[in-house]
KEKE-3310 file (N, C-alpha, C; in steps of 0.2 Angstrom, whole numbers, plus 5000, padded with zeros to 4 digits):
npx = (4883:4884:4901:4915:4921:4912:4906:4912:4912:4899:4898:4908:4921:4939:4941:4947:4943:4932:4936:4943:4932:4926:4935:4940:4954:4957:4953:4937:4926:4911:4901:4907:4907:4895:4892:4895:4891:4877:4879:4882:4869:4857:4864:4866:4875:4887:4900:4914:4918:4930:4940:4935:4943:4956:4955:4965:4973:4989:4989:5000:5003:5007:5003:5009:5003:5003:4999:4996:5004:5003:5008:5014:5027:5039:5058:5061:5051:5049:5062:5059:5047:5053:5066:5056:5045:5058:5061:5050:5048:5060:5056:5049:5035:5021:5018:5008:5005:4995:4988:4985:4977:4978:4965:4957:4949:4939:4940:4954:4948:4939:4947:4955:4945:4943:4950:4961:4976:4988:4994:5000:5013:5011:5012:5017:5011:5003:5003:4992:4981:4972:4970:4977:4969:4959:4969:4969:4960:4952:4964:4972:4990:5001:5014:5023:5030:5038:5030:5015:5005:5009:5015:5018:5014:5014:5021:5036:5046:5059:5066:5073:5065:5064:5079:5084:5077:5086:5099:5101:5097:5110:5119:5117:5119:5134:5137:5138:5123:5110:5096:5082:5074:5060:5053:5040:5026:5010:5001:4988:4991:5000:4992:4986:4994:5004:5018:5034:5033:5028:5035:5048:5046:5044:5056:5065:5059:5062:5078:5081:5075:5085:5095:5094:5094:5084:5065:5059:5043:5038:5025:5023:5012:5020:5024:5033:5031:5025:5038:5040:5033:5034:5048:5044:5039:5046:5058:5048:5044:5055:5067:5078:5083:5094:5096:5089:5078:5072:5059:5050:5051:5048:5045:5058:5065:5058:5061:5072:5074:5068:5076:5088:5085:5082:5093:5100:5111:5116:5124:5132:5122:5108:5111:5105:5097:5092:5081:5079:5080:5084:5099:5098:5089:5095:5104:5097:5096:5105:5118:5121:5112:5113:5110:5100:5102:5092:5096:5084:5081:5085:5078:5064:5068:5067:5057:5048:5052:5051:5035:5035:5040:5031:5020:5023:5022:5030:5032:5031:5035:5044:5050:5052:5062:5072:5079:5093:5097:5111:5124:5126:5137:5134:5133:5126:5127:5134:5144:5138:5132:5140)
npy = (5327:5311:5306:5297:5297:5300:5290:5281:5291:5287:5275:5270:5268:5269:5277:5268:5257:5257:5260:5246:5236:5238:5235:5222:5221:5216:5207:5208:5208:5201:5209:5222:5223:5225:5236:5245:5245:5248:5260:5266:5263:5270:5286:5283:5281:5283:5273:5278:5283:5278:5279:5266:5258:5261:5254:5241:5239:5252:5266:5274:5289:5302:5317:5336:5348:5365:5381:5394:5408:5428:5431:5415:5403:5406:5408:5400:5395:5384:5378:5367:5361:5354:5344:5338:5331:5325:5316:5308:5303:5295:5286:5279:5284:5295:5314:5322:5342:5352:5370:5372:5383:5386:5388:5384:5373:5365:5362:5354:5345:5338:5336:5323:5316:5307:5297:5297:5299:5293:5296:5312:5329:5344:5358:5378:5378:5383:5388:5384:5376:5371:5360:5350:5344:5340:5330:5319:5315:5311:5298:5299:5296:5307:5322:5337:5354:5364:5366:5364:5374:5364:5352:5338:5326:5326:5321:5331:5341:5355:5370:5381:5393:5401:5403:5406:5421:5426:5424:5430:5443:5445:5446:5458:5465:5465:5473:5486:5489:5498:5502:5490:5483:5474:5462:5456:5445:5449:5454:5448:5437:5435:5437:5426:5416:5411:5401:5402:5414:5422:5415:5421:5431:5437:5430:5438:5448:5447:5446:5456:5468:5460:5462:5478:5483:5496:5489:5487:5483:5480:5473:5466:5463:5448:5454:5464:5477:5479:5481:5493:5501:5498:5504:5516:5518:5512:5524:5535:5531:5525:5534:5531:5518:5507:5495:5480:5463:5449:5441:5439:5436:5443:5454:5463:5465:5473:5484:5486:5492:5502:5507:5509:5520:5530:5533:5527:5517:5498:5489:5504:5509:5503:5492:5471:5457:5440:5428:5412:5411:5403:5399:5401:5413:5421:5423:5434:5447:5463:5471:5451:5443:5442:5428:5417:5403:5385:5371:5369:5359:5348:5346:5346:5334:5326:5326:5319:5306:5305:5302:5291:5282:5281:5277:5264:5258:5260:5265:5281:5293:5297:5305:5318:5333:5348:5360:5369:5385:5391:5403:5414:5423:5439:5452:5460:5467:5476:5485:5498:5513:5529)
npz = (5039:5043:5053:5050:5062:5069:5071:5077:5090:5095:5096:5107:5106:5095:5081:5072:5078:5069:5057:5056:5058:5045:5035:5040:5042:5054:5067:5076:5092:5093:5102:5099:5086:5084:5089:5081:5071:5074:5078:5068:5056:5065:5064:5050:5042:5029:5023:5014:5001:4992:5004:5007:4998:4999:5013:5022:5016:5020:5017:5015:5014:5020:5031:5030:5038:5034:5038:5024:5023:5022:5006:5003:5005:5013:5011:5025:5027:5017:5016:5028:5024:5011:5018:5022:5014:5006:5018:5023:5010:5009:5020:5010:5012:5003:5005:5007:5006:5017:5016:5031:5044:5061:5066:5057:5059:5055:5042:5044:5051:5040:5029:5037:5040:5029:5028:5022:5026:5035:5045:5054:5054:5063:5061:5061:5077:5093:5108:5115:5105:5095:5083:5088:5100:5093:5083:5093:5095:5086:5083:5076:5071:5076:5075:5080:5074:5084:5099:5111:5125:5137:5132:5137:5134:5122:5106:5100:5089:5092:5091:5101:5107:5117:5120:5111:5110:5123:5120:5107:5116:5123:5114:5107:5118:5120:5112:5116:5117:5119:5118:5110:5097:5095:5081:5075:5070:5065:5078:5080:5078:5089:5101:5098:5102:5096:5095:5093:5092:5103:5111:5108:5109:5125:5131:5126:5132:5144:5144:5142:5152:5162:5161:5161:5149:5136:5130:5114:5105:5092:5080:5062:5047:5037:5024:5011:5011:5024:5030:5029:5033:5048:5049:5051:5061:5069:5069:5072:5086:5094:5092:5098:5094:5094:5089:5080:5082:5074:5071:5055:5043:5031:5030:5036:5027:5019:5029:5030:5016:5019:5027:5021:5012:5021:5023:5033:5039:5038:5048:5055:5059:5064:5069:5065:5068:5064:5070:5070:5057:5041:5031:5020:5019:5026:5018:5009:5010:5009:5019:5021:5037:5051:5062:5074:5073:5073:5062:5050:5040:5045:5059:5051:5045:5058:5064:5056:5056:5070:5066:5056:5066:5075:5069:5067:5078:5087:5105:5109:5121:5122:5112:5109:5106:5111:5104:5101:5096:5085:5086:5073:5064:5054:5043:5048:5062:5072:5082:5095:5090:5094)
capx = (4884:4889:4907:4919:4923:4905:4903:4917:4911:4892:4900:4911:4926:4942:4942:4953:4942:4928:4941:4945:4926:4923:4938:4939:4956:4958:4947:4933:4923:4906:4897:4910:4905:4886:4887:4897:4884:4871:4878:4882:4864:4858:4866:4865:4880:4888:4907:4918:4920:4935:4942:4934:4943:4960:4954:4963:4981:4993:4990:5009:5002:5007:5000:5010:4999:5005:4997:4998:5003:4999:5012:5017:5029:5048:5064:5064:5048:5050:5068:5056:5047:5057:5066:5049:5045:5062:5061:5048:5050:5068:5055:5041:5028:5021:5021:5005:5003:4989:4989:4975:4978:4977:4958:4952:4949:4933:4944:4956:4940:4934:4952:4955:4938:4944:4952:4967:4982:4989:4996:5000:5016:5007:5017:5015:5008:5000:5001:4983:4982:4962:4971:4978:4964:4956:4971:4970:4952:4952:4967:4978:4996:5003:5021:5026:5036:5031:5025:5010:5010:5009:5018:5020:5014:5016:5030:5038:5052:5054:5068:5072:5065:5067:5085:5085:5077:5089:5104:5102:5101:5116:5123:5116:5121:5139:5141:5136:5118:5106:5087:5083:5067:5057:5051:5036:5022:5005:4997:4982:4997:5004:4988:4982:4999:5008:5023:5038:5033:5025:5043:5053:5044:5045:5061:5070:5059:5065:5082:5083:5072:5088:5103:5093:5091:5076:5066:5050:5038:5035:5024:5018:5009:5025:5023:5035:5027:5021:5040:5043:5028:5038:5052:5042:5034:5052:5058:5044:5040:5058:5069:5087:5084:5101:5098:5083:5079:5065:5056:5048:5055:5049:5046:5063:5067:5057:5062:5081:5071:5065:5081:5094:5080:5082:5101:5100:5115:5114:5126:5133:5117:5106:5110:5098:5097:5084:5079:5074:5078:5086:5103:5097:5083:5097:5108:5092:5099:5112:5122:5118:5112:5119:5106:5100:5095:5095:5094:5078:5078:5086:5071:5059:5068:5069:5049:5046:5055:5046:5030:5037:5040:5023:5016:5025:5022:5033:5032:5032:5033:5050:5050:5052:5068:5072:5083:5097:5101:5118:5121:5130:5137:5134:5137:5122:5129:5141:5147:5131:5137:5141)
capy = (5322:5308:5304:5287:5299:5301:5284:5280:5292:5286:5266:5270:5266:5271:5278:5263:5251:5258:5256:5239:5234:5240:5232:5217:5219:5214:5203:5210:5204:5203:5214:5229:5224:5226:5241:5250:5243:5248:5268:5267:5264:5277:5291:5285:5282:5279:5274:5284:5274:5277:5275:5259:5254:5262:5250:5233:5242:5256:5271:5277:5295:5305:5325:5342:5354:5370:5388:5397:5415:5430:5429:5410:5401:5411:5403:5394:5389:5380:5372:5363:5358:5351:5341:5334:5327:5319:5310:5305:5297:5289:5282:5275:5288:5302:5319:5328:5345:5355:5375:5377:5386:5384:5392:5380:5365:5360:5361:5350:5338:5339:5328:5319:5310:5304:5291:5296:5300:5287:5301:5321:5331:5348:5364:5382:5379:5386:5389:5381:5374:5367:5353:5344:5338:5335:5323:5312:5310:5307:5294:5298:5298:5317:5324:5343:5356:5367:5365:5368:5378:5359:5345:5334:5318:5325:5319:5337:5343:5363:5377:5384:5400:5407:5403:5412:5427:5425:5423:5439:5451:5443:5446:5466:5468:5463:5478:5489:5491:5499:5500:5488:5480:5464:5462:5450:5446:5451:5457:5443:5429:5437:5435:5418:5411:5408:5398:5407:5423:5424:5411:5422:5440:5435:5428:5445:5456:5443:5444:5463:5468:5456:5468:5484:5488:5495:5482:5485:5476:5481:5469:5469:5459:5446:5457:5467:5485:5481:5484:5499:5505:5493:5505:5522:5519:5511:5530:5540:5527:5522:5535:5527:5510:5505:5485:5474:5457:5450:5438:5442:5439:5448:5464:5462:5465:5481:5488:5488:5495:5512:5511:5513:5526:5533:5534:5524:5510:5493:5492:5505:5516:5498:5480:5469:5448:5436:5422:5407:5412:5401:5403:5403:5418:5427:5429:5437:5455:5466:5464:5446:5444:5440:5423:5414:5396:5380:5365:5368:5353:5345:5347:5342:5326:5321:5324:5314:5301:5303:5300:5285:5277:5283:5272:5257:5254:5260:5270:5291:5296:5301:5309:5325:5336:5353:5363:5377:5386:5393:5411:5413:5432:5439:5460:5462:5467:5481:5489:5502:5520:5531)
capz = (5036:5049:5048:5054:5070:5073:5072:5085:5097:5099:5097:5111:5102:5092:5075:5069:5079:5065:5050:5053:5057:5039:5031:5038:5042:5062:5073:5084:5097:5088:5103:5096:5079:5084:5094:5078:5064:5078:5075:5059:5058:5067:5061:5046:5038:5019:5021:5012:4999:4992:5010:5008:4995:5005:5018:5021:5014:5021:5013:5009:5014:5028:5031:5034:5042:5037:5034:5021:5024:5014:5004:5000:5007:5014:5011:5029:5026:5011:5018:5033:5018:5007:5019:5027:5008:5007:5021:5020:5000:5009:5023:5011:5012:5000:5008:5007:5010:5020:5020:5034:5047:5067:5064:5052:5064:5051:5035:5046:5049:5032:5028:5041:5041:5024:5030:5016:5029:5039:5052:5051:5053:5062:5059:5065:5083:5095:5115:5114:5098:5095:5082:5092:5102:5087:5081:5099:5097:5079:5084:5073:5077:5077:5078:5078:5074:5086:5103:5116:5131:5140:5129:5143:5133:5114:5103:5096:5088:5091:5092:5107:5105:5123:5120:5103:5114:5128:5115:5102:5118:5124:5107:5105:5124:5121:5108:5119:5111:5125:5115:5105:5098:5093:5077:5079:5065:5068:5082:5081:5080:5096:5104:5096:5107:5087:5100:5091:5091:5110:5117:5108:5112:5132:5131:5126:5136:5150:5140:5141:5161:5170:5159:5162:5143:5137:5125:5112:5105:5083:5076:5054:5044:5033:5017:5011:5011:5031:5036:5025:5041:5054:5049:5052:5068:5075:5070:5076:5093:5097:5091:5102:5097:5088:5089:5082:5085:5069:5068:5053:5035:5022:5035:5040:5019:5019:5034:5025:5012:5020:5031:5018:5008:5024:5026:5040:5038:5043:5054:5058:5064:5067:5070:5064:5071:5063:5074:5068:5050:5033:5030:5012:5021:5030:5014:5004:5011:5009:5020:5024:5042:5057:5063:5076:5071:5070:5053:5050:5037:5050:5063:5050:5045:5066:5063:5052:5057:5074:5066:5055:5073:5077:5064:5067:5085:5095:5113:5108:5127:5121:5104:5111:5104:5108:5096:5105:5088:5084:5085:5065:5066:5046:5039:5048:5069:5075:5090:5093:5088:5100)
cpx = (4887:4896:4907:4918:4917:4903:4904:4914:4905:4893:4905:4919:4931:4938:4944:4950:4935:4932:4939:4937:4923:4928:4940:4947:4960:4953:4943:4929:4916:4900:4901:4907:4897:4887:4892:4893:4879:4872:4880:4874:4859:4858:4869:4870:4882:4896:4909:4920:4927:4943:4944:4939:4951:4962:4958:4974:4985:4992:4994:5004:5003:5007:5009:5007:5003:5004:4997:4998:5001:5003:5016:5020:5036:5052:5065:5058:5048:5055:5063:5052:5048:5060:5062:5048:5051:5064:5056:5047:5055:5062:5047:5035:5028:5019:5013:5000:4997:4990:4984:4979:4976:4967:4954:4950:4943:4936:4950:4954:4940:4940:4953:4952:4937:4947:4960:4974:4983:4994:4999:5008:5012:5013:5015:5010:5007:5000:4996:4980:4973:4965:4970:4976:4960:4958:4971:4963:4949:4956:4970:4985:5000:5008:5020:5032:5036:5028:5019:5013:5011:5011:5021:5021:5013:5021:5029:5044:5053:5062:5067:5073:5068:5074:5088:5085:5085:5095:5107:5100:5107:5121:5125:5120:5127:5142:5140:5129:5113:5100:5087:5077:5068:5052:5048:5032:5016:5002:4990:4988:4999:4999:4984:4988:5002:5017:5031:5038:5033:5034:5050:5053:5049:5050:5066:5066:5063:5074:5085:5080:5082:5095:5103:5097:5085:5073:5060:5049:5036:5032:5017:5019:5016:5025:5029:5033:5028:5030:5044:5038:5032:5042:5052:5039:5041:5055:5055:5043:5050:5063:5081:5086:5089:5102:5090:5082:5073:5064:5050:5052:5055:5049:5051:5066:5063:5059:5070:5081:5074:5073:5088:5091:5082:5090:5101:5105:5115:5122:5127:5129:5110:5107:5102:5103:5090:5084:5075:5075:5087:5093:5103:5091:5090:5102:5104:5095:5104:5114:5118:5117:5113:5112:5105:5096:5097:5096:5089:5075:5078:5079:5065:5059:5066:5058:5046:5046:5054:5041:5028:5037:5034:5020:5018:5022:5027:5031:5035:5033:5040:5055:5050:5059:5066:5077:5088:5100:5109:5120:5129:5129:5137:5138:5132:5122:5134:5139:5140:5136:5134:5137)
cpy = (5317:5303:5297:5293:5300:5293:5281:5283:5287:5278:5265:5267:5269:5271:5270:5257:5252:5255:5250:5234:5233:5237:5224:5214:5216:5212:5210:5210:5207:5210:5219:5228:5227:5232:5248:5248:5247:5257:5269:5269:5267:5282:5292:5285:5279:5279:5276:5277:5275:5276:5270:5253:5255:5255:5243:5236:5248:5262:5276:5283:5298:5317:5331:5346:5360:5377:5394:5404:5421:5430:5422:5407:5406:5404:5397:5390:5382:5373:5366:5358:5354:5345:5336:5331:5321:5315:5304:5301:5292:5285:5280:5277:5294:5307:5324:5335:5350:5361:5377:5379:5384:5385:5389:5375:5363:5359:5354:5344:5335:5332:5323:5311:5307:5298:5293:5294:5294:5293:5307:5324:5340:5354:5371:5381:5382:5384:5383:5382:5367:5358:5346:5339:5333:5329:5316:5312:5310:5301:5292:5303:5304:5316:5330:5344:5362:5362:5367:5368:5370:5352:5341:5328:5318:5323:5328:5337:5351:5366:5377:5390:5402:5407:5406:5418:5428:5428:5429:5442:5450:5449:5455:5469:5465:5469:5483:5493:5491:5500:5497:5485:5474:5466:5457:5451:5448:5452:5451:5438:5431:5434:5428:5415:5405:5405:5402:5411:5424:5420:5417:5431:5439:5435:5437:5450:5453:5448:5454:5467:5465:5460:5476:5488:5489:5494:5489:5483:5479:5473:5472:5463:5456:5448:5461:5476:5485:5484:5489:5504:5502:5501:5514:5522:5516:5521:5535:5538:5526:5527:5533:5521:5509:5499:5483:5468:5455:5441:5437:5444:5444:5455:5464:5466:5472:5484:5491:5493:5503:5511:5515:5518:5533:5536:5531:5517:5506:5491:5496:5508:5512:5492:5478:5459:5443:5431:5419:5407:5406:5403:5403:5413:5423:5431:5432:5445:5457:5470:5458:5445:5441:5438:5420:5410:5389:5377:5366:5361:5346:5340:5343:5334:5321:5322:5321:5309:5297:5299:5294:5281:5274:5277:5263:5255:5257:5268:5277:5294:5299:5304:5318:5331:5343:5357:5367:5380:5389:5400:5412:5420:5432:5446:5463:5470:5471:5486:5494:5509:5523:5539)
cpz = (5042:5048:5052:5061:5075:5077:5080:5091:5099:5100:5102:5106:5096:5086:5071:5071:5072:5059:5051:5055:5049:5033:5033:5040:5050:5063:5077:5084:5093:5092:5101:5090:5081:5084:5086:5072:5066:5075:5070:5058:5058:5065:5052:5041:5037:5021:5015:5006:4995:4997:5011:5002:4995:5008:5017:5019:5018:5016:5007:5011:5020:5024:5033:5033:5041:5032:5030:5020:5018:5009:5002:5005:5009:5013:5015:5030:5022:5013:5024:5025:5012:5009:5024:5022:5008:5010:5020:5014:5006:5013:5020:5010:5007:5005:5006:5010:5011:5021:5026:5038:5056:5067:5062:5054:5057:5045:5036:5045:5045:5029:5027:5040:5035:5022:5025:5019:5033:5046:5049:5055:5055:5063:5063:5071:5088:5102:5116:5107:5099:5091:5085:5098:5099:5086:5086:5097:5090:5080:5079:5071:5071:5078:5078:5077:5077:5093:5106:5122:5137:5136:5130:5139:5124:5109:5098:5094:5087:5093:5099:5108:5113:5124:5115:5108:5118:5125:5111:5106:5122:5119:5108:5111:5125:5118:5110:5117:5119:5126:5111:5105:5098:5089:5077:5071:5066:5077:5086:5082:5087:5101:5105:5100:5102:5095:5097:5093:5100:5116:5116:5112:5121:5136:5131:5130:5143:5150:5144:5150:5161:5166:5158:5157:5140:5133:5123:5109:5099:5082:5066:5051:5036:5027:5019:5013:5020:5033:5034:5032:5046:5056:5055:5056:5072:5076:5071:5083:5098:5096:5091:5101:5089:5087:5089:5083:5078:5070:5064:5047:5030:5023:5036:5032:5017:5024:5030:5021:5013:5024:5026:5013:5014:5025:5032:5039:5043:5042:5058:5062:5068:5066:5071:5067:5069:5066:5069:5060:5045:5034:5023:5016:5022:5025:5006:5004:5010:5014:5021:5030:5049:5058:5069:5076:5071:5063:5055:5046:5042:5054:5058:5048:5050:5064:5061:5053:5064:5072:5062:5060:5074:5076:5064:5073:5090:5097:5112:5113:5126:5117:5106:5111:5106:5103:5098:5098:5088:5081:5079:5063:5057:5046:5043:5059:5068:5083:5088:5093:5091:5100)
residu = (MET:ALA:THR:MET:ALA:ASP:VAL:ALA:ARG:VAL:ALA:GLY:VAL:SER:ARG:SER:THR:VAL:SER:TYR:VAL:LEU:SER:GLY:THR:ARG:PRO:ILE:SER:ASP:VAL:THR:ARG:GLU:ARG:ILE:LEU:ARG:ALA:MET:LYS:ASP:LEU:ASN:TYR:THR:PRO:ASN:VAL:LEU:ALA:GLN:GLY:LEU:ALA:GLY:ARG:ARG:THR:GLY:ILE:ILE:ALA:LEU:ILE:PHE:PRO:LEU:SER:GLU:ILE:GLY:PHE:ASN:PRO:THR:GLU:PHE:GLU:TYR:ILE:ARG:ALA:ALA:SER:GLU:GLN:ALA:ARG:GLU:ASP:GLY:TYR:ASN:LEU:LEU:LEU:TRP:PRO:PHE:GLY:ALA:ASP:GLU:ILE:GLU:GLU:VAL:ARG:LYS:VAL:VAL:ASN:GLN:GLY:LEU:VAL:GLU:GLY:VAL:VAL:LEU:MET:GLU:VAL:LEU:THR:THR:ASP:GLU:ARG:VAL:PRO:PHE:LEU:ILE:GLU:ALA:ASP:ILE:PRO:PHE:THR:MET:ILE:GLY:ARG:THR:ALA:ASP:PRO:ARG:ASP:LEU:ALA:TYR:VAL:ASP:THR:ASP:PHE:GLU:ALA:SER:GLY:SER:MET:ALA:VAL:ASN:HIS:VAL:ALA:SER:LEU:GLY:HIS:LYS:GLU:ILE:GLY:PHE:LEU:ALA:ARG:THR:GLN:ALA:ASP:LEU:ASP:ALA:GLY:HIS:GLY:PRO:ALA:VAL:ARG:THR:ARG:ASP:ALA:ILE:LEU:ALA:ALA:ALA:LYS:LYS:LEU:GLY:ILE:ARG:ALA:HIS:VAL:PHE:THR:ALA:SER:PRO:THR:PHE:PRO:ALA:GLY:TRP:ASP:ALA:PHE:GLU:GLU:ILE:LYS:ARG:THR:ALA:PRO:GLY:LEU:THR:ALA:LEU:LEU:GLU:LEU:ASN:GLU:PRO:ALA:THR:LEU:GLY:LEU:MET:ALA:ALA:ALA:ALA:GLU:ARG:GLY:VAL:ARG:ILE:PRO:GLN:ASP:LEU:SER:ILE:VAL:ALA:VAL:ASN:ALA:SER:GLU:THR:ALA:ALA:GLN:MET:SER:LYS:PRO:ALA:LEU:THR:SER:LEU:SER:PRO:SER:HIS:GLY:ASP:MET:ALA:ARG:LEU:ALA:VAL:LYS:TYR:LEU:VAL:ARG:ARG:LEU:ARG:GLY:GLU:ASP:TYR:SER:ALA:PHE:GLN:THR:LEU:VAL:VAL:PRO:GLU:LEU:ILE:GLU:ARG:GLY:SER:THR:ALA:ALA:ALA:PRO:SER)
# end
């Protein structure tokens, strides 16, 4: 079935121009109008009835594309969602949550082509993300919480994960730790180029090498049971490890439970630093986790503000913010055991 995007491509115009022809809300030249109508006829395109009903006025809906993990949303992710929803409402918009992953581009395409949303906030961004060129081609205004490998022409708000990784290593190094680990999500996430995981891993390995610290990388599904397995793998393959830097909240809780079961004390025997964990998430364990994190709520609000400003026609070339995290020491880090 042909879509509005197909009509725009065949007619050589933007998707919004096709929409203007259907709604009559803006003057379009006769030549362009005829080209669009001819493309519609050739493609046997039937305009979406609901989209036509909404045409001629703003829909008042923006979307947050946020993939759903195996266990739903964790506290940190929910902080993003809640703040984005609140900011959208303050700016006169309703927020639609799309739980589609970066590999579900066809699902994103289906919803976008319905013409129900005015713009998109994109999350869980990959270094090479197929959703980005699609949204550009579809002429849908969007901002990102996260960034691609080359975001020079894109609007985004992101944590400086390079700084996070380096700061985490420097913190445990200052406590005398000589062998450390990084617990990421799945290897598939790393292979796919999940921005936070890849940037944090690379920064940790680089900082550890510079300081002469031995570093290991471990992966686990973001689930409590997977954390138990990760703990056993660490004890088996890196028995001298005394500090763990993590970017996997659910698995870390399981790992801490396994450590307690095995008599490994935190932080006396094993120090843990949470990277990018919210205040709520960091306080969910005992001891509470030392963390490196920005304000996720502030980031989500800023991303929505950037999107609304784009929708109002502002130049988005300067809509780029990289947030340096803050180190908050709690009870999960201590001097390396002698």
